[in-house]
Legacy VTK file of the C-alpha trace (Angstrom):
# vtk DataFile Version 3.0
C-alpha trace
ASCII
DATASET POLYDATA
POINTS 417 float
139.726 -69.786 82.774
141.726 -67.218 83.856
139.867 -64.336 86.182
138.438 -61.676 84.108
140.008 -57.999 84.117
138.992 -56.136 87.360
136.676 -53.738 85.514
134.510 -56.565 83.999
132.601 -59.359 85.318
129.290 -61.336 85.168
125.895 -60.208 86.227
122.913 -62.150 86.104
124.657 -64.235 83.456
125.912 -61.073 81.567
129.481 -59.648 81.119
129.411 -55.893 82.420
131.701 -53.232 81.922
131.221 -51.268 85.599
127.867 -50.945 85.745
126.690 -51.481 82.320
125.582 -54.848 80.149
127.675 -55.492 77.456
125.369 -57.545 75.367
122.734 -54.332 75.266
125.614 -52.487 73.610
125.679 -54.767 70.692
122.215 -53.811 69.801
122.838 -50.181 70.424
126.282 -49.930 68.306
127.016 -53.139 66.670
129.842 -55.230 66.100
132.610 -54.997 66.225
133.132 -52.598 68.941
135.538 -51.470 71.447
134.514 -51.032 74.872
136.446 -49.372 77.547
136.169 -48.911 81.456
137.155 -45.089 82.357
137.143 -46.101 86.153
139.590 -48.919 85.152
142.061 -46.471 83.297
141.740 -44.238 86.288
142.712 -46.791 88.822
145.545 -48.096 86.621
147.445 -44.897 86.567
146.603 -43.830 89.993
147.802 -47.714 91.187
151.037 -47.393 89.430
151.664 -44.015 90.850
151.549 -45.256 94.225
153.744 -47.911 93.754
156.604 -45.561 92.270
156.023 -42.827 94.700
159.319 -43.683 96.095
161.071 -42.592 92.994
158.546 -39.468 92.038
158.806 -39.944 88.548
157.567 -37.798 85.325
154.917 -40.513 84.150
154.341 -39.961 80.618
151.518 -41.914 79.029
152.676 -44.004 75.889
150.191 -42.532 73.537
151.150 -45.313 70.623
148.977 -47.225 73.076
145.518 -45.914 72.826
145.679 -42.658 71.102
142.007 -41.668 71.510
141.331 -38.216 72.668
139.067 -39.033 75.334
141.471 -41.371 76.669
144.147 -38.623 76.116
141.720 -36.495 77.977
141.314 -38.944 80.588
145.062 -39.293 81.123
145.996 -35.670 81.274
143.127 -35.142 84.265
144.851 -37.820 86.064
147.966 -36.140 85.955
149.777 -38.138 82.937
152.520 -36.129 81.003
152.889 -37.786 77.761
155.598 -39.768 75.254
154.696 -39.163 71.673
156.100 -40.636 68.227
154.801 -38.424 65.647
153.451 -35.296 64.921
150.347 -36.768 64.616
150.085 -38.112 68.232
151.545 -34.445 69.125
148.786 -32.899 67.587
146.259 -35.297 69.488
147.557 -34.847 72.908
147.321 -30.676 72.252
143.949 -31.128 70.966
143.246 -33.131 74.474
144.552 -30.121 76.476
147.871 -31.331 77.069
150.858 -28.475 77.611
153.922 -28.563 75.351
156.227 -28.616 78.596
154.634 -32.227 79.289
155.416 -34.031 76.273
158.272 -36.049 75.291
159.180 -37.000 71.493
160.618 -40.491 70.824
160.984 -41.982 67.873
163.434 -42.837 65.189
162.406 -41.125 62.297
161.005 -37.358 62.973
160.343 -35.384 60.086
161.611 -31.695 59.471
157.858 -30.619 59.687
157.350 -32.550 62.876
160.140 -31.348 64.511
159.262 -27.772 63.669
155.493 -28.466 65.068
157.106 -29.627 68.233
159.304 -27.033 68.896
156.369 -24.411 68.474
154.571 -26.619 71.148
157.593 -25.759 73.315
157.891 -29.896 74.453
159.920 -30.630 77.244
162.600 -32.636 75.187
163.228 -34.656 71.976
164.686 -37.854 72.621
166.957 -37.659 69.807
168.308 -40.921 67.806
171.042 -40.227 65.356
173.485 -37.901 64.115
171.590 -36.826 61.839
168.522 -35.810 63.609
170.534 -34.111 66.259
171.939 -31.898 63.102
168.163 -31.073 61.811
167.039 -30.507 65.522
169.465 -27.861 65.705
169.028 -26.387 62.757
165.168 -25.997 62.799
165.348 -24.665 66.545
168.227 -21.786 65.220
165.556 -20.916 62.217
162.869 -20.709 64.384
164.497 -18.864 67.445
164.018 -21.686 69.945
165.923 -23.677 72.290
165.540 -27.209 71.887
165.501 -29.602 75.108
166.733 -32.930 74.195
168.227 -36.540 75.341
170.124 -38.794 73.463
168.668 -42.173 72.981
171.122 -44.603 74.174
171.057 -48.464 72.566
171.955 -50.093 76.164
172.265 -53.674 74.489
170.327 -55.329 77.139
168.061 -58.114 76.350
164.589 -58.191 77.386
162.595 -61.711 77.349
159.894 -60.221 74.881
158.603 -60.645 71.245
161.628 -60.313 68.930
159.093 -57.543 66.890
158.930 -55.462 70.368
162.481 -55.798 71.439
164.107 -52.265 71.325
167.404 -52.251 73.344
169.988 -54.251 71.480
172.523 -52.875 68.828
170.753 -55.115 66.076
167.465 -52.706 66.639
167.267 -49.639 64.361
166.537 -47.583 67.421
169.318 -45.096 69.489
172.955 -44.826 69.383
175.900 -46.720 71.265
176.935 -44.919 74.467
180.381 -44.178 73.080
178.507 -42.225 70.189
175.774 -41.114 72.501
178.850 -39.118 74.352
180.491 -37.604 71.194
176.580 -36.059 70.201
176.311 -34.542 73.768
179.194 -32.805 73.498
177.976 -31.433 70.334
174.782 -30.611 71.836
176.204 -28.989 74.802
178.107 -26.467 72.860
175.389 -25.423 70.761
173.319 -22.073 71.601
170.276 -23.666 69.713
170.068 -27.202 71.897
169.708 -27.329 75.849
170.689 -30.922 77.097
167.937 -32.160 79.451
168.706 -35.956 79.869
169.590 -39.504 78.727
166.880 -41.695 77.311
166.237 -45.197 76.063
163.895 -47.928 75.641
164.371 -51.764 75.570
161.116 -52.987 74.551
157.209 -54.293 75.067
155.619 -56.125 77.592
158.756 -56.905 79.876
157.809 -59.292 82.949
161.257 -59.185 84.553
162.947 -56.463 86.608
166.204 -57.030 85.836
166.456 -55.949 82.437
164.924 -52.436 83.545
167.860 -52.109 86.111
170.246 -52.923 83.748
169.329 -50.484 80.901
169.116 -47.760 84.316
172.844 -48.568 85.198
173.522 -47.419 81.566
171.789 -44.391 81.960
173.334 -43.468 85.258
177.129 -44.108 83.403
176.455 -41.831 80.637
174.421 -38.921 83.293
177.649 -39.211 85.643
179.945 -39.167 82.306
178.453 -35.865 81.163
178.350 -34.717 84.847
182.166 -35.115 84.868
182.489 -32.791 81.651
180.466 -30.445 83.207
177.156 -30.935 80.988
174.401 -31.487 83.531
171.311 -33.741 83.115
168.020 -33.652 84.760
166.183 -36.239 83.377
166.867 -40.052 83.204
163.864 -41.769 80.810
164.044 -45.317 81.161
160.844 -45.539 78.748
158.136 -47.813 79.450
157.464 -51.924 78.460
155.554 -52.589 81.400
154.431 -56.231 81.073
150.917 -57.584 81.952
148.855 -60.284 82.360
147.138 -61.353 78.827
146.865 -65.569 80.069
148.877 -66.826 82.992
151.995 -64.408 83.095
153.005 -62.890 86.147
152.896 -59.263 85.506
155.839 -56.976 86.245
156.820 -56.615 89.868
156.680 -52.546 90.002
157.450 -52.536 93.653
160.660 -54.332 93.018
161.205 -52.096 90.057
160.886 -49.088 92.035
163.196 -50.318 95.027
165.687 -51.063 92.462
165.286 -47.430 90.893
165.562 -45.767 94.229
168.766 -47.770 95.515
170.622 -46.826 92.693
169.712 -42.997 92.290
170.054 -42.420 96.072
172.159 -39.367 96.408
172.042 -38.694 92.767
170.541 -35.666 91.366
168.237 -37.223 88.161
164.718 -37.438 87.875
163.209 -40.441 86.542
160.828 -40.617 83.508
158.729 -43.733 82.856
156.838 -44.224 79.867
153.776 -47.052 80.143
150.880 -47.476 77.958
149.752 -51.159 77.917
150.124 -50.932 81.676
147.456 -48.461 81.691
145.120 -49.252 79.230
144.958 -52.631 78.057
143.235 -54.279 80.798
140.663 -51.545 80.654
139.404 -52.668 77.170
137.712 -55.120 75.279
136.756 -55.770 71.723
132.849 -57.379 71.083
132.355 -59.319 68.042
129.693 -61.375 67.097
129.600 -64.982 65.962
128.680 -65.359 62.399
128.850 -69.295 61.942
130.390 -72.316 63.171
131.932 -74.291 60.808
133.694 -77.480 60.910
135.710 -80.406 58.700
137.353 -83.319 59.433
140.110 -81.936 61.252
139.259 -78.405 62.668
136.564 -76.310 63.996
135.986 -72.399 63.158
134.272 -70.014 64.965
133.982 -67.304 62.522
133.150 -64.160 63.566
132.756 -60.256 62.469
136.171 -58.865 63.901
139.189 -59.955 62.105
142.838 -58.903 62.140
142.064 -55.585 60.557
140.276 -54.660 63.681
142.706 -56.494 66.279
146.073 -57.408 64.557
147.839 -58.682 67.715
147.311 -62.427 67.125
148.263 -62.341 63.713
151.093 -59.961 64.065
152.506 -61.205 67.352
151.001 -64.713 67.902
149.562 -62.934 71.223
147.175 -64.219 73.284
143.783 -62.656 74.504
141.156 -64.618 76.599
137.914 -64.585 74.644
134.628 -65.467 76.757
130.707 -65.233 75.837
128.973 -62.119 76.567
126.433 -64.167 77.825
127.123 -67.181 79.740
125.234 -70.189 78.381
126.834 -73.375 80.214
127.538 -75.236 76.889
130.375 -77.757 76.511
133.619 -76.533 75.763
134.839 -76.646 71.769
138.049 -76.534 70.350
138.198 -74.350 67.682
140.124 -71.352 65.704
138.279 -68.109 66.548
138.592 -66.495 62.804
137.695 -63.267 61.025
136.257 -62.822 57.736
139.442 -61.633 56.118
140.401 -63.469 52.899
143.804 -64.248 54.934
144.890 -67.461 56.429
146.501 -65.181 59.132
142.945 -63.600 60.057
142.615 -65.298 63.028
141.769 -63.899 66.866
142.892 -67.311 68.443
144.317 -70.696 67.373
143.154 -74.093 68.852
141.400 -72.526 71.708
139.005 -74.238 73.780
135.911 -71.973 74.363
132.324 -72.249 75.513
130.660 -73.764 72.501
129.066 -70.612 70.368
126.227 -70.353 68.288
125.562 -67.990 65.207
124.632 -64.680 66.502
125.773 -64.665 69.947
128.537 -62.296 71.245
131.953 -62.712 72.108
134.532 -60.503 74.050
138.000 -60.739 73.436
139.580 -59.399 76.702
142.584 -57.109 77.117
142.319 -55.346 74.153
142.467 -51.661 75.358
146.249 -51.455 74.114
147.324 -51.777 70.497
143.672 -52.339 69.169
141.908 -49.509 67.627
145.378 -47.860 67.117
146.679 -50.719 64.592
142.997 -51.000 62.998
142.773 -50.820 59.097
140.869 -50.760 56.214
142.178 -53.928 54.941
139.674 -55.761 52.087
137.633 -52.460 52.451
136.192 -53.310 55.891
135.231 -49.864 58.002
137.124 -49.466 61.011
135.064 -50.441 64.654
132.970 -48.430 67.095
134.520 -47.253 70.497
132.886 -46.646 73.596
133.779 -45.367 76.884
131.862 -46.660 79.810
131.621 -44.674 82.947
129.459 -46.152 85.751
126.173 -47.090 84.439
126.509 -44.698 81.346
127.875 -45.722 78.485
129.043 -43.328 75.632
129.846 -43.474 72.030
133.013 -41.733 71.528
133.687 -42.724 67.969
130.962 -44.195 65.597
131.600 -46.993 63.455
133.213 -45.890 59.981
130.590 -45.623 57.434
131.526 -46.971 54.026
131.429 -43.518 52.741
134.012 -42.163 54.962
135.899 -45.354 54.398
136.053 -43.811 50.647
136.406 -40.041 51.359
139.290 -38.604 50.152
139.761 -40.969 47.182
139.728 -39.477 43.344
137.333 -42.021 41.228
LINES 1 418
417 0 1 2 3 4 5 6 7 8 9 10 11 12 13 14 15 16 17 18 19 20 21 22 23 24 25 26 27 28 29 30 31 32 33 34 35 36 37 38 39 40 41 42 43 44 45 46 47 48 49 50 51 52 53 54 55 56 57 58 59 60 61 62 63 64 65 66 67 68 69 70 71 72 73 74 75 76 77 78 79 80 81 82 83 84 85 86 87 88 89 90 91 92 93 94 95 96 97 98 99 100 101 102 103 104 105 106 107 108 109 110 111 112 113 114 115 116 117 118 119 120 121 122 123 124 125 126 127 128 129 130 131 132 133 134 135 136 137 138 139 140 141 142 143 144 145 146 147 148 149 150 151 152 153 154 155 156 157 158 159 160 161 162 163 164 165 166 167 168 169 170 171 172 173 174 175 176 177 178 179 180 181 182 183 184 185 186 187 188 189 190 191 192 193 194 195 196 197 198 199 200 201 202 203 204 205 206 207 208 209 210 211 212 213 214 215 216 217 218 219 220 221 222 223 224 225 226 227 228 229 230 231 232 233 234 235 236 237 238 239 240 241 242 243 244 245 246 247 248 249 250 251 252 253 254 255 256 257 258 259 260 261 262 263 264 265 266 267 268 269 270 271 272 273 274 275 276 277 278 279 280 281 282 283 284 285 286 287 288 289 290 291 292 293 294 295 296 297 298 299 300 301 302 303 304 305 306 307 308 309 310 311 312 313 314 315 316 317 318 319 320 321 322 323 324 325 326 327 328 329 330 331 332 333 334 335 336 337 338 339 340 341 342 343 344 345 346 347 348 349 350 351 352 353 354 355 356 357 358 359 360 361 362 363 364 365 366 367 368 369 370 371 372 373 374 375 376 377 378 379 380 381 382 383 384 385 386 387 388 389 390 391 392 393 394 395 396 397 398 399 400 401 402 403 404 405 406 407 408 409 410 411 412 413 414 415 416
């Protein structure tokens, strides 16, 4: 079994998050439930900042990874800025106390209403992804009497070894524009009294474990930045995006030290400040999904462990074929069982693990699905009319319910019968 995440350890046979035993939380709050470690989130951010100190970047937490207001407030407290991709995420970071000038707005499909809200908030910059978006941004800035800070998101055509659904840096993907098109858009933006050119942006994907794709992408950003400088269009920021890979099973995490050395060597004597937008790397290892075994089912070919958490609670295994370590919340020393760990939904794709060797569980026992702090609750749904899970934040010896389990009444709220 791989080692547990740093925030979690067994004490007297019980899995603990910081100073809190996990099994009693199920008795208090039920299952399925997400549990996060406050200390782990703080340490992840502070450790990343230390490793990146030589390039002094603006670190913008990628809100889409985990957008709970309490998590966003914690990120603000430790000094993070924010990368958002929707009007809803903008509203969340503002509610959590973020200043508008600490927000970068990415995303390929910004609406008029979203752009107007971001202009009113005075955000740092929009990462513009098309000519049409630039036109809309300019028009709304003029109408509102604002000057919109902006960057163009270039598509650097860099291949990163990751799942196809989270690769974003090639011309076959919907994101960004080519370097040639970007330069033309920058010239137009620089001539506009309603736009302020602030940076050059890209994002090449998620869960990337190799340094080289990031450095290739940075070379493309520098190329564009220098081309703009030669045309008297000053650029302050180079936004390299996020996507820093972590360990779920046996991966070697992204070598941030090596990345920092590569960034520093390229930026030496250049007038740019880096923007980096990690999400998963800050919160994934700080969370788990606690679920209860309902049944252990066998046929001639397969074993199935049926639990009360499904793809509506944690979509990543069904969507990406992702691996999450699954461990007992209480050690029992039984033999191993090779089984599919499946949820209660009426879908064959409703699984948390396939053909997994786990300690043989019994109905009623608790399992912890690890490394679930990112892209967990944020991707949850009400499919099969199932209420979404509760969320708990642990700080030292204290566990706080930060989102109650959704009720059946809330599930149907707003519907007209």
